[in-house]
N, C-alpha and C positions, 0 to 999 in steps of 0.2 A: 504493500500500500504506500509506503514511504516513497518508493521509486516513482510511482505514478504521480503522486503529489508534487515531487520535485520537478518532474517533466512538465507538469501543468503550470507550475510557477515560472519555469524558464520560457515555456511557450507563451504565457501571458506577458512576460517581460518583453519578449521579442515583438509580440503583437502591439504592445503599448509603445515600445520604442520606435518601431518601424511602421506601425499602423498597417501591417500586412501579414498574411499567412505564408508568404513566399520565401521558403528557406533557401531556395536556389539563389535568390537575389542576395541573401545574407552571405552565403558562401562565395558568391562571385566577387564580393567586395573584399574578401580576405586575401592577403598576399599569398603567393605560392610558397615563398620562403623569405626569411629576413636575414640580412647580414649587417648587424649594427643598425645604422640609420637607413640602410639601403634595402628597399622592399622590391622583390621581384613579383610583379603583378601580371595578370593575363595579357595585357597589351603594352606593358612598359616596365622600365626600371625606374624606380622612384626613390630619390634621396630626400630625406626629411631634415634638411639642415639649412639654415634656420627656417627656410620656406621650402616648399616642394620643388625639386628639380625633376622634371618628367621627361625621360628619354623614351620616346615611342620606339617600338620594335623596328619600324621603318628607318629610324635614325640611329639605331644601335650600331649599325655596320659602318658608320661614318669614319672616313680616314682623312689624313692630311699628310703632305710631304714635309718632312723635317730633316734638314741636313742631308738630303739625298735619299732618305728612307721613307717608305710608306708606313705610317704608324696609326694606331687607334686614336682617333681624335679626342674622344671623351676622357681618356685617361690622362692626356696631356692638358686638356682644357681645365679639368678640376684640380690638377697639380698647380695651376696658375692662380687659383682662387684662394685668397687668404682666409675666406670664411669656411674652408673645408680643412679640417685638421688632418694630421698625418695618420691618426688612427682611422679616420673616416676614409682616407685614401686606400688604406689596406683593405677595409671592408668593401670599398668600391671595386677594387681589383677582383676580389673574390666574387662579388655579385655580377660584375660585368662578364667574367669568363663563364660563370654559371649560366647566365642568360644566353651567351653565344652557343653553349652546348645544348641547353634546354630548348632553345628556339632555332636550332640549326636548320630546320626545314624552311625557315624564312630568310636564310642567308641569300643575298643576290647571287645569281649564277655567274655574273660577269665580274665579281670581286676578285681583283688580283691578289697576289701574295702580300700579306701585311706582316711586318716584323714585330711580333710580340716582344722579343728580346730587346730590340731597339726602343720600343715604346716604354718598357719598364726602366731601361737605363736612362732615357731622357727624362722620364717622370721623376726618378730618384734624384737626378742632378737638379732638376727644377725645384724640388722640395728642399734640397740643401741650399741652393741659392736664395730661396725664399726666406729661409731661416737666417742665413748669413747677411744678405743685403736688404731683405724686406721688399724685394722687387721680383719681377718676372723677366730676368735677363735671358737672352738666348744662349743656349748651351752650345759648346763647341762640338764639332763632329768627332765621333769616336770611330776608330778604324778597327 
């Protein structure tokens, strides 16, 4: 009897909170997985620092050329943002690569080779420069 009462209370709380009986809607709003402040959702990677950064799946595969290498744009972009801590960058990297694997069926067919190694080296250098200089200086090319 206690289990039925508990379920009824939860069901009523959900109905009152959402004014709906649609549990699918409730579960659709939940993230697939969280890595710190980064939430992998059905259609995006969302960072909740201090406001929401929403990277839609169509933009997840964005690249840029940096020092002659094709690198993952978002990992460099956030390394340049002083509002994103070093710890949040580590979580971003994990969430980002999780998304690329989880949503691999949405990877553009024409995407050329992108150097994850160079992306992470450049990101690390940018983070060091950010601490040292408080700026977003361009890093030198590594061979």
